[in-house]
N, C-alpha and C positions, 0 to 999 in steps of 0.2 A: 215657698215653704208655708206651712200652715201657721195661722196666727191664733193666739189664745182666744178663747171665747169667754167673755165676761158676763156674768149674770147681773141684770139690772131690773130690780123689782119684779121678779118672777119671770123675766124674759132673758134671752141670751143676746149678747152683742158681739158681732164679728167685725173686726177691723180689716178692711180690704185696701191695700196700698195701690199706688198708681201702677198701671200695667199688670194688674192682677184681677182675677175674677173668681166668683164662687157660684155654685149651683145650689139653689134652694128649692125644696119640694113643698108644694102646698098640698097638705094631706086631704083637704076638703075637696079640692078639684082634681087632685092627682096630676098637677101640671108642675113641671120643673122650670124655673126661670133662671136667668143669668143676671148676676149683679156684678158690674165692673167698677173698679176703683178709680180714683180714691173716694172712699166713703166708709161709713160705719153702718153696718146692717144690724138692726135689732130683730131677732127672730121672735115671731109670735108663737103662741101655743100650738097653732095648727101648722107651723112651718118646721121643716127639718133641713139641716145643712147636709147636703149630699156630697158635694165636692168642696173640700176646704180651699182656702185661698191658693190658687195656682197661677203661675206666671202666664202672660200672653205668649202665644206662639210667634217667635221672631224667625223669619226665613231670611238668612243672609244672602247677599248677591252670589249667584252661581250655584244656588241650592234650590231644592224643591221638596215638597212633602205631599204624601198621599193621605187624604182625609176619607175615612170610611163612613158610610151613612151620613153624607153631608146634608145640611139644612139649606133649603131654598131661601137664601137671604134676600133675594129680590122681592119676595112677597111677604117678608117678615115685618111685623109691626110690634113694637114693644108692648108687652102686656097681653098680647094675643097669641094664641097657639100657632106654632110654626109647622111647616111641612118638612118631614124628614124623609129623604130618599134612601130607604133601606136597601142594602145590597149594592148600592152604587158607590163610585169613587170620584172624588174631586181632587184635581191637581192644583196646588197653589204654589206660586213662585214668590220671588222677593217683592214685598209690599209692606204696608203698614202692619204693625203687630195686631193680632186678632186673638179673640177668645174662642175656645171650643164650646159650641152650643150643646145642650143636652142631646145625647144620642151620637154625637160626632166622636170619632176615635182616630187618633193619630198613631197608626201602626199598632204595635202590641204594647207600647209603653204607657205608663201612667201620665196624667196631665202634668205632673210635677217634674217628670224626667222625659221630655220629648225629644231632646237633641240627638239622641242616638238613632232616631228614625228620620232625621233629615238626610237627604241624599244629594250628592253633587249632580249637577246637570251634565249629561253625557257630552263630551267634546269629541267631535269627529274631525280627525286631522286630515291633512291633504293625503291623497292616495289611500283613503279609508272610506268605509261606508258603514252605516248602521242598519241592521236588518230589523224590520218591524213586522208585527203580526196583528191583524185586526181581531179584537175580542168580541166586538158586536158590529152589526152593519151600521155604517155611518158614511158621511162625506167629509173628506179631510180638508186641510187648509187650501189645497190646490184645486178644490172642486171635484176631485175624483171620488167616485163612489166606491167604497170598500165593503166587502162582504166578510162575514165571520170566517176566520181561518186564513184569509188571504195574506200573503207575505209580499213585501216589497222592501227596497232599500233606498236610503237617502245618502248620497255621496257627500263628502266633506270638501273643503273645510267649513265647519259650522258648529254652533252649539245647539244641540237638539233639545227642544222643549217637549217632554212627554205629554201625551193626552190620555184621558181616562179610557178612550176606546181602543188603545193599542198597548201592546207590551213589547219591550225590547228583547229580541232573541240573542243577538250577538253583534260584535263589531268585526268586520272582515277587513283584511289588508289587501291592497292591490298586489297582484303578481307582476313582478318586473320581468319583462321579456327582453332579453339581451339580443344584440345583433346576431342574426342567423338562427336564433332559437324560436320556438313556437310553444304555444300553450294548448294542450289537449283538453277540450271541454266535452261534456256530455249533458244533454238536456234531461232534467228530472221530470219535466212535464212540458206541455205545449206552451210556447211563448214567442214573442217577437223580440229579437235582440236589438242592441243599440244601432245596428246597421240596417234596421228594418227588414231583417231576414227572418222568416217564420221558421221556428224550430219545433220539431215534434218530439214526443217523449222517446228517449233512448237514442236520439240522433247524436252523433259525435262529429266534431269538426276541430279544425286548428285555427288559432289566431296567431298571426305572424307579425302583427304591428308592433314595432319596437317601442319600449317605454313601459310605464305603469298601466296595468289593465285591471279594471274591476269587473269580474265576471257577473253575469246576471244572477239574481237571487235564485232562479230556477236552473242555473247551470252549475254543474259539478266539475271541479278541476281534477282531471284524471292524473295528469303528470305534466311536467315541463319537459318538452322534447328537445334534447340537445342535437345540434347538427353533426353529421358525419363529415369531417374535413377530408377532402379528397386530394391527396398529393399526386405527384406524377406517377408514383408506383403503387397507388392504392385505388381500388374500384369496389363497387358495391353490387351484390346481387339482390334485386328487389322482386318481391312476389306480390302480385295484385290479388287481393281477396275477392274483389268484385270489379265490375266494369267501372272505369274511372278515367279522369284526366289527371295525369301526375303533375308534380311541381314544375316540370319542364314544358307543360302544355301539350303533352302527347297523350293520345287516347290509348288506354290499355284495356285488354280484355280480362275477364275473370279467369284467374289461374295462370295468367301470363307471367313468365319469369324473364326479367330483363336486367340489363347492366347499366350502371351510371358511373361515368368516369369524370376526371377533372376537365375534360374537353367540353362536357355538358355544363358543369357548374363547379365552383370551387368548394362548396359545401352543400350538403343535401339533407333536408328534413323530410323524413318519410311521412306520408299522409296517414290518416286513421285507418285507411283500407289497404295499407301497404305494410308488408313485413320485410325487414332486412334479414335475408337468409344468412349472409356472411360477407365479410370483406376479404378480398383476394389481393394478392400481390402480383405485380407485373412480372411476367416471365421474361428474363433477360438472357439472350443467347450471345455469347462471344463469337469471335471469328473462327474459333475451333470447336463450336458446339452446334448441335442440331436436335430437332425433336420431331416426333410424328404426332399430329393432333387427330384424335378420334372424334367422329361425329362433328365435323367442322360446320360452321355456320356459313350459308351462302349469302349472295348479295341481298336477298330479300329478308335476311334475318332468321331463316329457318335452318334447323340442324339437318344435315345430310346423314341420316342414321346409317351406320355401317360403313360410312366413308372414312377416308384417311387423307391427311394433307401433310406434306413435308415442309417444314420451315427451317431455314438455314440461317445461321448468324453471319455477321452481326445484326441483330434486330432485337426488338422488345415489343411485347404485345400482352394484352389481357385475354385470358381464356373466356370466351363468351359462355353464357349459361348452356349447359349440355355438352360443351366441349371438355375433353380430358386428354391428358398426356400421361403415359406411363412413367417416363422420367426423361430428363435432359441428358442426351448422350454426347460424349466427346467424339470429335472427328477421329476416325481411325487413321492413325499415322503409322505407316508400315516402314520398317527399316529394311536393310538389304537382306536380312535373314528372316523376314517375317512375311506372312501371307494371311489373307482373310478368306474363310470358307463361306460361301454364299449359297442360298437356296431360293428358288423362285416360288413366290406365293401364288402367282397367277400368270397367265400368258401375257408376254409383252415382248417388245423388240429392244434388245440391248445394243447400245451404240448407234452410230450414225454413218451414213454413206456406205462405203465398201466394207467397213468393219461391223456393220449392223448384223446382229445375230438374233434369231428368234428363240426365246426361252419359253419352255413349257412348264406348267406347274410341277414342282418336285425336282426340276433340274438342279444339279449341284455343280458348282465350278469354283475356281479359286483365283484370286487376284494377288499377285506378288508385288512386293515393294522393290525399291523405295518410292513411296507416293503417299498422298493422303486420299481418303475415300469416304464418301457419304452415300450410304445406300438409299435408293429410291424406295417408294412405298410398296413396290411390287417385289422387293427383295427382303429376305430374312437373313440376318447374320447368324450363322451357325456357331462359329467360334473363330478366334484369332489364333493362328498357329505360328510358332517360332521354331527355327531350325534347332534341332537337338544336337549339341556337341557330344560326340562319342570318342572316348580315348581308346587306346589299345586295350584289348581284352574286354571291351564294353560293347553292348549291343541292345537292340530293341526287338520286340515281337510286334510285327505289323501284319494286319489282315487286309486283303483286298475285298472291299465291300461288294463288288460286282460278282466276283468269282467265288469268294469265300475262302480263298487260299490264304494260309498263314506262312509267313517267311520270317527269317531272322536277319536283321540288318546289323552288320558288324562294323566296328570302327577300325582304324581311326578315320573319322570323317564328321562333317556336320550335315545331318540329314533332316530334310524338310518333307513332311508327309504330302502326298499328292491329294487331289480332291477326292479320289476314290479309295483312299487308304485311311486306316485308323489304327491307333494303338490297341492292343488286346492284352488283357491280363492273363498271366499264367499262374493258376493257383497251385499251391504245393500243400501236401498234407502237413497238419500241425506238427507232426513228429519230425518231418524233414526240416521245417522251419526252425524248430528248436535245435536240431543237430547242426544246421548251418550257423546258427548264432554261437554255438559252443565249439565250433571247429570241426564237426563231423562225428562227434560221439557224445552220448549222454548216458549217465549212470551215476551210481553213488560215488561220493568223493573218495571213499576208501579204496575204490578200485584203482589199481596201479595204471592201467592202460588209458584211463580218462585224461591223465596229464599229457599223454602223447599227442593229443589233438589241439593243445593250446597254441601251437605254432601256426595253425590253419585258421585261427579266428579272424574274421573280417571286421575291422573296426566300424565300417559303414553300417553293418547290420546291428551293432550294439547301440548305435546312437538313436535309432528309431525303427519304424516299421519299414519293411522292404518294399521298394517300388516294384509292384507286380508286373509292370510292363517292361522292365529292364531285364536284360539277359541274366539268367541264373548261372553263377559261376561258383566253383569250389576249388580251393587250393589243396590239391592232393599231396599229403605229406610224403616225405622221403621213404622209399622202400615199402610203399603200399600200393594197392590196386583198387580202383573204383570201377564198378560195373554199371553202365547206363543202358537202359532198355528203351528202344523206340517202339511205341505201341502201334504206330501207323505202318511201319515196315516189318514189324514182327521179328526184330532181331536186336541183339545186344552187342555192345562194344565195351572194351576194357581199356582204362587209362591208367598207366603206371606213373607213380610219383618219383621225383617231384615234377608236377605238371599242373596245368590249370584245366579243370573240367568245365565245359560249357554245355548247357542243356538246350537242345532244340525244343520247339514248342510242344512236340509230341513225345518228348523223352522224359524219363524220370529216373531217379536213383534206385538202385537195388539195395534195400535196407537189410543189414545183417543183424540178426538177433542172437547175441553170443552169451554163453554162460560165463559167470564171473563169481568171485568170492571164494571163501574157503570154509566148508566144502562148496563145490560149484553149484550155482543156482541158475536155472535156465532163464534167459531173457533179462538178465541183470544189466547187460550192456548192449546199447543200440549204437550201431556204427555204419557209416557210409563207406569207410575204407577198410580193406582187408590187409592186415599187417603180414608182409611176406616173410619176415624173420631175417636173420636168426633172432629168436626170442625164446623165452622160457615160460612155462606154465606150472603153477603150484597148485596142488590139490591134497585133500585129506581123505584117505581111504581106510575103511574098516575091513580087517581080514581076520580069519579064524584058522588056527593051526589044527593039526590032526588030533591033538589032545584037547581040543575045544577051548583053547586060550584065545580070547578075542582081543585084538590089538588095533590101535589107531595109528596109521602110518602117514606121516606128512612127507611128501616127496615133491621134487621139482624135476622137470625134464625139458631139455632144449628141443626146439622145433623150428622148422622153416619149410617153405614151399619150393618145390622144383617146378619151374614154369619156363616154357620156351616162348619168348616174346616174339610176336609176329605170327605165331601159330594160333589161329582163332580157337581151334579145338582145345589146345593146351591152356589157353587163357580162360576159356569158359569152364574148364574142368576144376580149377581151383575154387570156383564159386558153386560147385555142384553140391557141397554140403553147407547149408546156411550157417550152422553152429559148429564150426570146425573145432572149437575149444572143448565144447561138451562132448563131441564125437571122440576126440583124442583121449579125454579123461575117462570116458566110459570104456574105451578099448583097452587102455593101459590098466585100469582098475580091474577089469575082467581077467586079464592075463595074470595080474599079481595075486588076486584072490584064488585063482585056480592053482597057482604054484604053491602058495603058502598052505593051502589046505592039505597038501601031501607031506608036509614036514611037521615035526614036533616043535614045541615052544623053545626048548633048549637049542635045538639045531638052528631054528630060525634066528634065535637071539645071537648065536655065534656067527652065523653066515648069512645075515640078512642082506648085505650088499650083493653078494653073489646070487642069492636066490631071486632077488627082485630084478637085477640086470638081466639074468638069464630068462626070466619070465617075460620081460618087456621086449628085449632085443632079439632073443632067440640064440641058437647056436648053429654052427655050420656042421659039416660032415665030420670034422675032426674034433668036435666037442668044444670048440672055442666060441666065446660070446661074440656075436656080430657087432659091428660098429654102429648100425642104424636100423631103424624100422620105418618103412614107407607104406602109406595107405594109398592103394591104387584108386580109390574112389575120388580123392581130391588132391593127390600128389603131395600130401603132408608127410614130412620126414621128421622122425624123432631120433636124435643123435646120442643123447646121454641121459642118465637117470641119476638124481642125487637124493639120498635119503636124509631128510632134515631132522626127523624125530620119530621115535616109536614109543607109544604109550599104551598101557593096557586099558581096555575099555571097562573091565570088571573092577569095581571099587575095592573088593577084598584083595584081589591080586595087586592092585595098585598100592594098597596099604602095606602088604607084605614086602613088596619090592622096596617101598620107601623105608620100612624098618630095617631091612637088610643093608640098604645103602647107608642109613644112619649109623648102624652098628659098625660097619666097615670104616666109616668116617671117624667114629669115636675111638676105635682101636688105633687107627693111624694117628689121630690127634694125641692120644695118651702116650704113644711111643715118642712122638716128636716132643711132647711136653717134658717127659722124663729126661730125654737126651739134652734138652735145653737147660733143665735144672742142673745136671751134672756139669755142663760147660760153664754155667753161671757161677757155681761154687768154685770151680777151679780159677776162673778169672778173678773171683772175689779174693781168694787167698793171695794170689799174686799181687793184686792191687794193694792189699793190706801191707805186705812186705815193702813195697815201693813207698807207701805212705809213711811208715815208721822211719825208714832211711831218710826220707826227705825232711821229716820233722827234726831229726838230729842235725842234719846239715843246716837247717834254718836256725836252730838255737846257736850253733857256732857262729854263724854270720851275725846274729843279733848281738852277741857278747862283744865281737870286734867293733861293731858300730857304736855300742854303748861306751866303750873306751875312747873312741875318737870324739864322741860327744862331750865327755868330761873335759878333754883337753881343749876343745874349742870354747867351752864355757869359761875356763880359767883365762884364756887369752882375751875373751870379750870383757871380762870384769876389769882387767888391767887397762884395756883401751878406754873403757867407760869412765874410770876414775880420772885419767889424764885428759880426756877430751872434753869434760864438762867445763873446766875453767877456760880452756881455749875457746870454746863456743860462746861463753858469756862475754869475753873480751871482744871477740869478733862482732858479736851482736851490738855491743855498746858503740863500737867505732862505726859500724854501719848506720846506727840510729843517728849519731851526730852528723855524719856525712849527708844523710837524707834531709835532716832538718836544715842544714846550711844551704843545701841545694834548693830546697823549697823556698827559703827566704830570698835567695837570689832571683828565682823565677818570679816570685811575687813582686819584687821591686821592678823587675823588667816589665812586667805586665802593667803595673801602675803607671810607669813612665809612658808606655805606649798608649794607655787610655787617656793620660793628660794631653799627650801630643794630638790624639784624635779629637779631643774636646776643643783644644785651641784651634786646630785646623777647621773644625766645623763652625766655631764662633767667628773666625776670620772670614770664612766663606759667606756666612750669613750677613756680616757687616758689608762685605764687598757687594753682595747682591742688593742689599738695602740701598747702599750709596748709588749703585748703578741705576736702580729703579727710581731713586729720587732725581738723579741727573736726567734720566729719560723723561720723568714727569715734568721737571722744570723746563726742559727743552721743548716738550710738546706744548706746555703752557705759553712759553715765549712765542712759539710759532703761531699759536692761536691768537695771541695779542697782536703780533705783527700783522697777521692776516686780517684781524678785525680792524686795526688802524688803517690798513690799506683800503679796506672796503668802506670805512667811514670817510676817508679822504676822497675816494672816488665818488661816493655819494655827495659829499660837500661840493666837490668840483662840479659834478653834474647839476646839483641844485643851483650853484652860483652861475653856471653857464646858462641854465634855463632862465634864471631870473634876469640876468643881463641881456640875454637874447630876446627876452620879451619886451625890453624897453627900446623904444625908437629914439631917433635923434632929438625930436622935439621934447620928449619927456626928459632926456638927459639935460637938454639946454635949460628946461624950466627948473630942474633941480639945481643946476649950477648957478642960475641967476637968483635963486631964492635966498632969503636971509639965512644966517648960520643956524639959528635955532629951528627955522622951518626946514632947512636942509637935513638937519639931524633927524627931525621927526619923520620926514619923507623917507629917508634911508632906512630908518627903523621900521617904517610901515611895510616896506618891501623886503625886509629881512636882510639888509646889507649893513656892514660895519663901515662907518665913514672913513676909517683908516685902513689902507691897503698895505700889507707887509710886503715890501719890495726887497728887503734885505733882512739880515739877522739882527740889526740894531736899530735903524732909523725907519720909522713908518712914514708913509707918504699920504698927504692929505688929498683925498679924492676930489674934493671940491676945487682945490687949487689946480689939481691936475686937469680937471674937466674944463676950467676957465682958460687955462693955458692952451689947451688943445682945441678950444672952440674956434679960435680965429683961423688957424691955418690948416686944420685937418678936417676931414669929413667925419661924419658920425660912424661910418664903418670903420675908419681908422681908429677912432677912440675906442670903439668896442673891441677891436682886436688888441689894442694896447692893454685894456683892462683885463682881457682874457689872458694875455701873455703874462701880465703882472701877477 
């Protein structure tokens, strides 16, 4: 920090503390000098303080600083001008504190705050390196000459001391190469790597050495290449971009495509000139599978372009590059009712020995089951066929491919097509398809005859689309006829219902377009079946009388066909008129209009039935109306005519008729109303008389009932007065009886409760005493058991003690003085007195002395034990 400057007799005095310095400029010589403390500097008139007292630069251990424009201190002498190296840098490390000379600069900081420009020494760890670049040409510490811009790296571990001639670019970490991995490097310029291999600019290579690897400063790490792990079911397709020797040591040509499997190596790291096209899975064929390999690889490893190879399971293999399979096929397993249709692709000999047969390209044949079949490469499988079960009234359309003839195969049977046969579709017009689905007729729902075909609807056709290869059938309804025309033979046949119509391949239905509705509309009903009748037809006809009255007549007439079954001419005649309904209605209408035109309205109104029947049916020679009308063109017979309604077509006439009818109705209604009113008045008078008579009778009966009521009320009052006292006495007696009975019941219940309490208390005491007896009994048994066990223990202990004493010991105890005897006995845990009886003890010592003379030690021991 700056020190105060004190004026002394016209001069300034600067105090400089230890480890401080100041810069003083001599204005006469223009030289700046350094004054280091401790001292007090007196500034002269020609001197100027340039840098106030600043601390010495102290570089701690592990730090360094960069001095700009350093002074050459080796040639410096105090008081003499020094040499300043302008534009140069001096690196200073940990040493004695020093002052900055004039011109020197420590970074961008002031001399008083230099610590922020102190830098830590770069520490290069293990598996690291520091990259340096030469700023000027120089010779480094190792004696290597460096040129400006040259880069090199210094590996760790070490602490790097920077030099003025270099600058630190970066610190790089080593790349860890795991087992099986590789490091992909690229040379940025020419150099020689650590393995003394010359690398040129742009060259790429792999380093597979496991562990930490520091790439050269001129080597660029492209990527870490992970290995492709090859399992038993995985292989690699590899493409060589140029001629090389792969990781397996095999020479590869440029553009070559080859395969690597786990038989070659467990894992594969592609080289820099190799591309992994894809990984493929092993093709596995079971015992029921096979495949055809296209463009197979021969023994030399080359693809046989255009060739094919059959491979049958069970087996597994990898498809080599260039090989392909369409798909894995299952072995054709044929049942009893199955066959496979084959076609030869090329000429070959089928079979062996006597069964060998030469097949030419295009030959078609069939193999029947039961068996399994794998086609060779010269054979193409056209299709697998199965026998088609046909029920009764079912069939198929089959065409012979060699002759082109089409035939119908009918059931019941199970039919398997031959090698030269195929199913053929029989198309039907959309109109016929729709009629078959609806039972044989289509039209508006309001048409009555449409409901007649519901019984012929085939449920199989409603569920989906018709199988066009199957026999076309139609259930002909009852009392109908269906005409089928054979276009090949140019003839028709008629089928009468109820029957089943079957169409040959060249046959088709004759569609009837009939008129329907009221009035009739042409083509409103499409039908396959002709209704033979008897039936009726309804139509509305407009007629005009001779006096020009236009009327609308609604009539119905019965009709049927006369046909001789078995007679082809008669059968065909009924279909001669396609629209028999429209034909009949037109004929009948024409006859009626002609007849009505000859009569007036009044006559027609009075005799309409006769006029119409005569016009339609005609009359005989006697003038009688005929019973029927027959059309010779189609044998249609009309038997009767019914007039349902006649209405005027003119609105004014219709209104007039309506008014006349209304007036007639009103007159009739008024007459009926007046008659009804007269009858009602008569009935009302009669009812009034009956009502008055009934009222009088009711009043009489009411007076009699009132009299009887008064008598009963008097008797009830008498009974009430006498019965009240009696009821009170009875109630009092009943109350006393109930109270006495309740007291008796209460006493009885209390006695029973006391008895129950005494019984419970007695039972509790008995149980307590029994429990106490049981407890005392168990306690006594435990004490007895304990005493027995203690006695057994004592006897055992005594026996063991006596058994451990031999004869000499007993003799020594017996001959010892009395007090010594007692002490010895006590020492061995024996009582000198032995209880032989319940009253008199036996002195053991006396016993031992008496026994010593005539008995053996064993005898004494046994006696003691018995005692």
